[in-house]
C-alpha positions as CSV (number, residue, x, y, z in Angstrom):
1,M,32.3,-5.1,-8.1
2,K,31.7,-9.2,-9.2
3,P,29.3,-9.6,-6.2
4,H,27.2,-6.8,-7.5
5,L,27.4,-8.2,-11.0
6,I,26.2,-11.6,-9.6
7,I,23.6,-9.6,-7.6
8,F,22.1,-7.8,-10.4
9,A,21.9,-11.4,-12.7
10,I,19.8,-12.7,-10.2
11,L,17.3,-9.8,-10.1
12,I,17.3,-9.4,-14.1
13,A,16.3,-13.6,-13.8
14,A,14.2,-12.6,-11.3
15,F,12.2,-10.4,-13.3
16,I,12.3,-12.4,-16.4
17,T,11.1,-15.5,-14.7
18,Y,8.4,-13.5,-13.4
19,N,7.2,-12.2,-16.5
20,L,7.2,-15.8,-18.2
21,F,6.3,-17.9,-15.9
22,F,4.4,-16.2,-12.6
23,R,2.5,-13.5,-14.5
24,I,-0.6,-12.7,-12.4
25,E,-4.1,-12.5,-13.9
26,D,-5.1,-9.3,-12.9
27,D,-3.7,-6.8,-15.6
28,R,-3.7,-3.8,-13.5
29,M,-1.7,-6.2,-10.6
30,N,0.6,-7.1,-13.0
31,T,1.6,-3.7,-14.2
32,V,2.3,-2.9,-10.1
33,V,4.5,-5.9,-10.0
34,N,6.3,-5.0,-12.8
35,I,7.2,-1.5,-11.9
36,I,8.3,-2.4,-8.3
37,L,10.7,-5.5,-10.0
38,A,11.7,-2.6,-12.6
39,S,12.6,0.1,-10.0
40,I,14.2,-2.5,-7.6
41,L,16.6,-3.1,-10.9
42,F,17.1,0.4,-11.9
43,G,17.7,1.0,-8.4
44,Y,20.5,-1.1,-7.8
45,I,22.1,0.0,-11.2
46,S,22.5,3.4,-9.5
47,F,23.9,1.9,-6.4
48,M,26.5,-0.1,-8.7
49,A,26.9,3.5,-10.2
50,Y,27.6,5.0,-7.1
51,S,29.6,2.6,-5.6
52,L,31.8,2.3,-8.4
53,L,32.6,6.1,-8.4
54,K,33.0,6.1,-4.9
55,K,35.8,3.6,-5.5
56,M,37.1,5.8,-8.4
57,K,37.4,8.5,-5.8
58,K,39.7,7.1,-3.7
C-alpha cells in the first residue's frame, strides 16, 4: 500500500504545483486542465480503495 500512497502524494503535489506556478492564462483551458487533473486524482483514489478491498477479501 505504501507505493500507492507515494504515487498519490506525487499526484497531489503535481496538482498543487500546476495551480500555483503553471496556470494557463485562458480560463476555459485552465478549468479543463483542473478537471482532468482532479479526475485523475479521484480515479486513483477509487483504484486504491478497490485494491485495498481486494486485499482485505483474501
